[in-house]
KOLVEX-510461 format. One record per residue: residue in one letter; z, y, x of N, C-alpha, C in turn. Coordinates in steps of 0.2 Angstrom, whole numbers. Atoms other than C-alpha are relative to their C-alpha. Example, Ala and Ser with C-alpha at 12.3 -4.5 7.8 and 13.67 -1.06 7.14 Angstrom:
KOLVEX-510461
LOVEX_A_0_-6_4_39_-22_62_0_6_4;
LOVEX_S_-1_-6_-4_36_-5_68_3_5_-4;
end
This chain:
KOLVEX-510461
LOVEX_X_5_1_-5_-412_-64_-600_-6_-5_-2;
LOVEX_X_6_5_1_-429_-72_-601_-1_-4_5;
LOVEX_X_2_5_-5_-427_-82_-586_5_-5_0;
LOVEX_X_-4_5_0_-420_-99_-584_4_-1_7;
LOVEX_X_-4_0_-6_-409_-105_-569_-4_0_5;
LOVEX_X_4_1_-6_-424_-107_-558_-4_7_1;
LOVEX_X_4_-6_-1_-430_-89_-561_-7_0_-4;
LOVEX_X_6_1_4_-444_-95_-572_0_4_-7;
LOVEX_X_0_-3_7_-449_-85_-588_-1_-5_-6;
LOVEX_X_-1_5_6_-445_-94_-604_-1_3_-6;
LOVEX_X_0_-3_6_-449_-81_-616_-5_-2_-5;
LOVEX_X_5_2_6_-457_-84_-633_-1_6_-5;
LOVEX_X_1_-5_4_-465_-72_-644_2_-2_-7;
LOVEX_X_-3_2_7_-455_-73_-661_-4_3_-6;
LOVEX_X_3_-5_5_-463_-59_-671_-4_6_4;
LOVEX_X_4_-5_-3_-476_-45_-668_-3_4_-7;
LOVEX_X_3_-5_6_-482_-29_-679_-3_6_4;
LOVEX_X_4_-5_-1_-494_-16_-677_4_7_-1;
LOVEX_X_-4_-7_1_-486_2_-674_-6_5_0;
LOVEX_X_4_-6_0_-494_18_-678_2_4_6;
LOVEX_X_-2_-4_-6_-494_27_-661_0_7_-1;
LOVEX_X_0_-7_2_-497_44_-669_8_2_-2;
LOVEX_X_-6_-1_1_-479_42_-674_5_1_4;
LOVEX_X_-4_0_-5_-472_42_-658_-2_6_5;
LOVEX_X_0_-5_-5_-470_56_-645_-2_-4_7;
LOVEX_X_0_3_-7_-476_51_-627_6_2_4;
LOVEX_X_-5_-1_-5_-463_49_-614_-2_6_5;
LOVEX_X_2_-6_-3_-463_66_-606_-1_-2_9;
LOVEX_X_-1_1_-7_-458_60_-588_-6_-6_2;
LOVEX_X_6_4_-2_-471_46_-588_-6_4_-1;
LOVEX_X_6_-4_1_-484_59_-595_-2_3_6;
LOVEX_X_1_-4_-7_-481_69_-579_-2_-4_5;
LOVEX_X_1_4_-6_-482_55_-568_-8_-2_0;
LOVEX_X_6_2_1_-499_49_-575_-6_6_-1;
LOVEX_X_5_-6_0_-507_67_-577_-4_1_5;
LOVEX_X_5_-1_-6_-514_69_-559_-6_-5_0;
LOVEX_X_5_4_0_-523_53_-561_-5_0_-6;
LOVEX_X_5_0_6_-530_56_-578_-4_6_1;
LOVEX_X_4_-6_-1_-535_73_-573_-6_-1_5;
LOVEX_X_5_2_-5_-545_65_-557_-5_-4_-3;
LOVEX_X_4_4_4_-552_52_-569_-5_4_-4;
LOVEX_X_3_-5_5_-558_65_-581_-6_4_4;
LOVEX_X_5_-4_-4_-566_76_-567_-6_-5_3;
LOVEX_X_6_5_-2_-576_60_-560_-4_-1_-6;
LOVEX_X_4_1_6_-582_56_-578_-5_6_-1;
LOVEX_X_5_-6_2_-589_74_-580_-4_2_6;
LOVEX_X_3_-2_-6_-596_75_-563_-8_-2_-1;
LOVEX_X_7_2_1_-615_76_-564_-2_-5_5;
LOVEX_X_2_5_-5_-624_61_-556_-8_0_0;
LOVEX_X_7_-1_1_-641_65_-562_-3_5_-4;
LOVEX_X_3_-6_5_-653_77_-571_-6_-3_-4;
LOVEX_X_6_2_4_-665_74_-585_-4_7_0;
LOVEX_X_5_-6_2_-680_86_-585_-5_-1_-5;
LOVEX_X_5_1_5_-693_89_-597_2_1_-7;
LOVEX_X_-1_-1_8_-694_88_-616_2_-7_-3;
LOVEX_X_-3_7_3_-683_74_-625_-1_1_-8;
LOVEX_X_2_0_7_-688_69_-643_6_2_-5;
LOVEX_X_-6_-1_4_-670_71_-649_1_-4_-6;
LOVEX_X_0_4_5_-672_57_-661_6_-6_1;
LOVEX_X_-7_5_0_-657_45_-665_-1_-6_-4;
LOVEX_X_2_6_5_-665_32_-677_-2_-6_6;
LOVEX_X_2_5_-6_-664_19_-662_-4_-6_-2;
LOVEX_X_3_6_2_-669_4_-672_-7_0_-4;
LOVEX_X_7_-1_4_-684_10_-683_-5_4_3;
LOVEX_X_5_-4_-3_-693_20_-671_2_1_8;
LOVEX_X_-1_0_-7_-696_22_-652_3_7_1;
LOVEX_X_-3_-7_-1_-685_36_-645_1_0_8;
LOVEX_X_0_-1_-7_-684_44_-629_7_-3_4;
LOVEX_X_-7_2_-2_-664_40_-627_-1_-8_2;
LOVEX_X_0_7_-2_-667_21_-628_-6_-2_5;
LOVEX_X_5_1_-4_-683_22_-618_3_1_7;
LOVEX_X_-4_-2_-6_-671_29_-604_4_-6_2;
LOVEX_X_-4_6_-1_-659_15_-606_-3_-6_2;
LOVEX_X_3_6_-2_-671_1_-606_-4_1_7;
LOVEX_X_3_0_-6_-681_8_-591_5_0_6;
LOVEX_X_-4_1_-4_-665_9_-582_2_-7_1;
LOVEX_X_-1_7_0_-662_-9_-586_-5_-4_4;
LOVEX_X_6_3_-3_-679_-14_-580_0_2_8;
LOVEX_X_0_-2_-7_-676_-4_-564_5_-5_4;
LOVEX_X_-4_3_-3_-660_-12_-561_-1_-8_0;
LOVEX_X_2_6_1_-666_-29_-566_-6_-2_6;
LOVEX_X_5_1_-4_-681_-28_-554_3_0_8;
LOVEX_X_-4_0_-6_-669_-24_-539_4_-7_0;
LOVEX_X_-4_7_0_-660_-40_-544_-5_-5_3;
LOVEX_X_5_5_-1_-676_-50_-544_-2_0_7;
LOVEX_X_2_-1_-7_-681_-43_-527_4_-4_5;
LOVEX_X_-4_4_-4_-666_-53_-520_0_-7_-1;
LOVEX_X_0_7_2_-670_-69_-528_-7_-2_0;
LOVEX_X_7_1_-1_-689_-70_-523_0_-7_1;
LOVEX_X_0_8_-2_-686_-88_-516_1_-4_-6;
LOVEX_X_-2_4_7_-678_-94_-532_-5_1_-5;
LOVEX_X_5_-2_5_-691_-86_-543_-6_-5_2;
LOVEX_X_6_4_-2_-705_-94_-533_1_-7_-1;
LOVEX_X_-2_8_2_-696_-112_-535_-1_-1_-7;
LOVEX_X_1_1_6_-698_-109_-553_-6_2_-3;
LOVEX_X_8_0_2_-716_-106_-553_-1_8_-2;
LOVEX_X_1_-7_1_-714_-86_-555_-3_4_5;
LOVEX_X_4_-3_-5_-726_-76_-546_1_7_1;
LOVEX_X_-2_-7_-1_-717_-59_-547_7_0_0;
LOVEX_X_-7_-1_0_-700_-52_-545_1_7_-4;
LOVEX_X_-1_-6_5_-703_-36_-556_2_-2_-7;
LOVEX_X_-1_1_7_-695_-36_-573_-5_2_-5;
LOVEX_X_6_-2_5_-708_-36_-587_4_3_-7;
LOVEX_X_-3_-2_6_-696_-33_-602_8_1_0;
LOVEX_X_-8_-1_1_-678_-27_-607_1_0_-7;
LOVEX_X_-3_1_7_-669_-31_-622_7_2_0;
LOVEX_X_-6_-2_1_-654_-23_-628_2_2_-8;
LOVEX_X_-2_-3_7_-645_-16_-644_3_8_1;
LOVEX_X_-2_-7_0_-641_2_-647_8_0_1;
LOVEX_X_-7_-2_1_-623_9_-644_2_3_-7;
LOVEX_X_-2_-2_7_-613_13_-660_1_8_1;
LOVEX_X_-1_-7_-1_-611_31_-652_-6_5_-3;
LOVEX_X_6_-4_2_-622_46_-657_-3_4_5;
LOVEX_X_1_-3_-5_-626_51_-640_-8_1_0;
LOVEX_X_8_-1_0_-645_58_-639_-1_4_6;
LOVEX_X_1_-2_-6_-652_61_-622_-4_7_0;
LOVEX_X_3_-6_0_-657_79_-618_-2_2_7;
LOVEX_X_1_-3_-7_-663_90_-604_7_2_4;
LOVEX_X_-6_-3_-3_-650_94_-591_5_-6_4;
LOVEX_X_-4_6_-5_-636_85_-580_2_-5_-5;
LOVEX_X_-3_6_4_-630_68_-585_5_-2_4;
LOVEX_X_-6_3_-3_-613_62_-581_2_-7_-2;
LOVEX_X_-3_7_2_-604_45_-581_2_0_-7;
LOVEX_X_-1_0_8_-597_51_-598_-6_-1_-4;
LOVEX_X_6_1_4_-614_53_-605_-3_-8_1;
LOVEX_X_2_7_-1_-618_35_-598_4_-4_-5;
LOVEX_X_-5_4_4_-603_28_-607_-1_2_-8;
LOVEX_X_1_-2_7_-608_38_-623_-6_-4_-2;
LOVEX_X_6_3_1_-626_30_-621_1_-8_-1;
LOVEX_X_-1_8_0_-620_12_-617_8_-1_0;
LOVEX_X_-7_-1_0_-602_12_-622_3_-7_2;
LOVEX_X_-3_6_-3_-599_-6_-617_-2_-2_7;
LOVEX_X_1_2_-7_-599_-11_-598_-2_-7_1;
LOVEX_X_2_7_0_-609_-26_-599_-4_-1_6;
LOVEX_X_4_1_-7_-619_-34_-584_-7_-1_-2;
LOVEX_X_7_1_1_-638_-35_-583_-1_-8_2;
LOVEX_X_1_6_-1_-644_-53_-584_-7_-1_1;
LOVEX_X_7_0_-1_-662_-57_-578_-2_-8_-1;
LOVEX_X_1_6_2_-669_-73_-586_-8_-1_-1;
LOVEX_X_7_1_0_-686_-81_-585_-2_-2_-8;
LOVEX_X_4_3_6_-696_-83_-603_-6_0_-1;
LOVEX_X_8_0_0_-712_-89_-608_-2_5_-5;
LOVEX_X_2_-5_5_-723_-77_-619_2_-2_-7;
LOVEX_X_-2_3_7_-720_-89_-634_8_2_-2;
LOVEX_X_-7_-1_2_-701_-88_-632_2_7_-1;
LOVEX_X_-2_-7_2_-701_-69_-631_-3_2_-6;
LOVEX_X_2_-1_6_-712_-68_-646_4_-2_-6;
LOVEX_X_-5_3_4_-701_-80_-655_7_4_-2;
LOVEX_X_-6_-4_1_-686_-69_-652_-2_7_-4;
LOVEX_X_1_-7_3_-695_-53_-657_-2_-2_-8;
LOVEX_X_0_2_7_-701_-62_-673_6_-1_-4;
LOVEX_X_-6_1_3_-684_-68_-677_4_8_-2;
LOVEX_X_-5_-7_1_-677_-49_-675_-5_3_-6;
LOVEX_X_4_-4_6_-692_-43_-687_2_-3_-6;
LOVEX_X_-1_3_7_-688_-56_-701_8_0_-1;
LOVEX_X_-7_0_2_-669_-56_-699_5_6_0;
LOVEX_X_-4_-6_-1_-664_-39_-694_-5_7_-2;
LOVEX_X_5_-6_3_-679_-27_-702_-2_-1_-6;
LOVEX_X_3_0_8_-685_-23_-719_-4_6_0;
LOVEX_X_5_-5_2_-699_-13_-726_0_1_-8;
LOVEX_X_0_0_8_-698_-5_-744_-6_7_0;
LOVEX_X_5_-5_2_-712_6_-752_2_4_-6;
LOVEX_X_-2_-4_6_-707_20_-763_-6_6_-1;
LOVEX_X_5_-5_2_-720_31_-771_-5_1_4;
LOVEX_X_5_0_-6_-733_25_-759_2_0_7;
LOVEX_X_-2_-2_-7_-723_29_-744_4_-6_3;
LOVEX_X_-4_5_-3_-716_16_-732_6_2_3;
LOVEX_X_-6_-1_-3_-698_15_-727_2_-6_3;
LOVEX_X_-2_7_-4_-691_4_-713_7_1_1;
LOVEX_X_-7_1_1_-673_-1_-714_2_-5_5;
LOVEX_X_-4_5_-4_-661_-12_-704_4_-4_-4;
LOVEX_X_-5_5_4_-651_-27_-711_4_-4_5;
LOVEX_X_-5_3_-4_-636_-36_-705_3_4_5;
LOVEX_X_-4_-4_-4_-625_-30_-691_-5_2_5;
LOVEX_X_4_-3_-6_-631_-19_-677_1_-3_7;
LOVEX_X_-2_2_-6_-624_-29_-663_-6_-6_2;
LOVEX_X_5_5_-2_-638_-43_-665_-7_2_-2;
LOVEX_X_7_-4_0_-652_-30_-669_-2_1_7;
LOVEX_X_2_-1_-8_-663_-30_-653_-5_6_0;
LOVEX_X_5_-6_-2_-673_-16_-646_-3_-3_6;
LOVEX_X_4_3_-6_-687_-20_-633_-3_5_4;
LOVEX_X_4_-6_-4_-694_-10_-619_-4_-4_6;
LOVEX_X_4_3_-5_-707_-13_-606_-6_-4_-3;
LOVEX_X_6_5_4_-719_-22_-619_-3_5_-5;
LOVEX_X_5_-3_4_-733_-14_-629_-1_-4_-6;
LOVEX_X_1_4_7_-731_-20_-647_1_4_-6;
LOVEX_X_-2_-3_7_-729_-16_-665_2_-5_-5;
LOVEX_X_-1_4_6_-722_-23_-681_-5_1_-5;
LOVEX_X_3_-1_7_-732_-27_-696_4_-3_-5;
LOVEX_X_-4_3_5_-720_-29_-709_-4_-3_-7;
LOVEX_X_4_3_6_-734_-33_-722_-2_-7_1;
LOVEX_X_1_7_-1_-736_-49_-714_6_-4_-2;
LOVEX_X_-5_5_1_-726_-65_-718_5_-1_5;
LOVEX_X_-5_1_-6_-711_-69_-707_-3_-6_4;
LOVEX_X_2_4_-5_-716_-77_-691_-7_3_2;
LOVEX_X_6_-3_-1_-732_-66_-691_0_7_1;
LOVEX_X_-1_-7_1_-726_-49_-690_0_4_7;
LOVEX_X_0_-2_-6_-726_-46_-671_-7_1_3;
LOVEX_X_7_-1_-3_-743_-39_-663_2_2_8;
LOVEX_X_-1_-2_-7_-741_-39_-644_-7_2_4;
LOVEX_X_7_-3_-3_-754_-29_-634_0_-1_8;
LOVEX_X_-1_1_-7_-747_-32_-616_6_3_2;
LOVEX_X_-6_-2_-3_-734_-26_-604_-1_7_2;
LOVEX_X_1_-7_-2_-731_-8_-599_-2_0_8;
LOVEX_X_2_1_-7_-733_-14_-580_-6_-3_1;
LOVEX_X_6_1_0_-750_-19_-584_-2_-7_0;
LOVEX_X_1_7_0_-748_-38_-585_-3_-2_-8;
LOVEX_X_2_1_6_-757_-45_-600_5_-6_-3;
LOVEX_X_-4_4_3_-748_-55_-613_-3_-8_-1;
LOVEX_X_2_7_1_-750_-74_-613_6_-5_-2;
LOVEX_X_-6_4_2_-739_-86_-623_2_-5_5;
LOVEX_X_-3_5_-5_-739_-99_-609_2_3_6;
LOVEX_X_-1_-2_-7_-736_-88_-594_8_2_-1;
LOVEX_X_-7_-2_0_-718_-84_-589_2_6_3;
LOVEX_X_-2_-7_-1_-710_-67_-588_7_0_2;
LOVEX_X_-7_-1_-1_-694_-60_-582_2_6_-5;
LOVEX_X_-3_-4_6_-683_-52_-596_7_2_3;
LOVEX_X_-7_-2_-2_-667_-42_-592_3_2_-7;
LOVEX_X_-4_0_6_-654_-43_-606_7_3_2;
end
């Protein structure tokens, strides 16, 4: 028994090993008990929750070019963050922030190969697009802080090479810390030295960029 005289567990793990689950047959009785719940869950995953219309670019190089798929993810983050901001208007006002709508979204791409296309969208598609169920966090950042983050991304996670007169854009390092930005109109000029590669023209919501102003960023 793993219990002492008072009924408390006194077990200690002495050893462990990883087993290859493909070498084992599932327990048939347990499988039958689980099956109805699994089928119900799968049906919910595949149930349409929305529909994408129009034409989608079909591009999957999420880090080196703007794509409709990541625009969709970032726009949904901005929408959700803006709804969060609306419930915190008093707190934002105390911080000297004069608006509640989110200006910028920052994320990284999922490892999956899902590309948005016209038609129904299910919860399964959402998980394929953003496979980690993280939370949105809205934070205030000055324009200079935002630009510093973008400059670091351009220096640490991006590279450019010229071959036969044609530029090629590459990523370096791991994908988990390579950032993608939405809601901000900008470009990378990889011919410039580190710290001077980000050219910001303004925000999609119409606000001008000011290094000393404070903006709302959802991550």
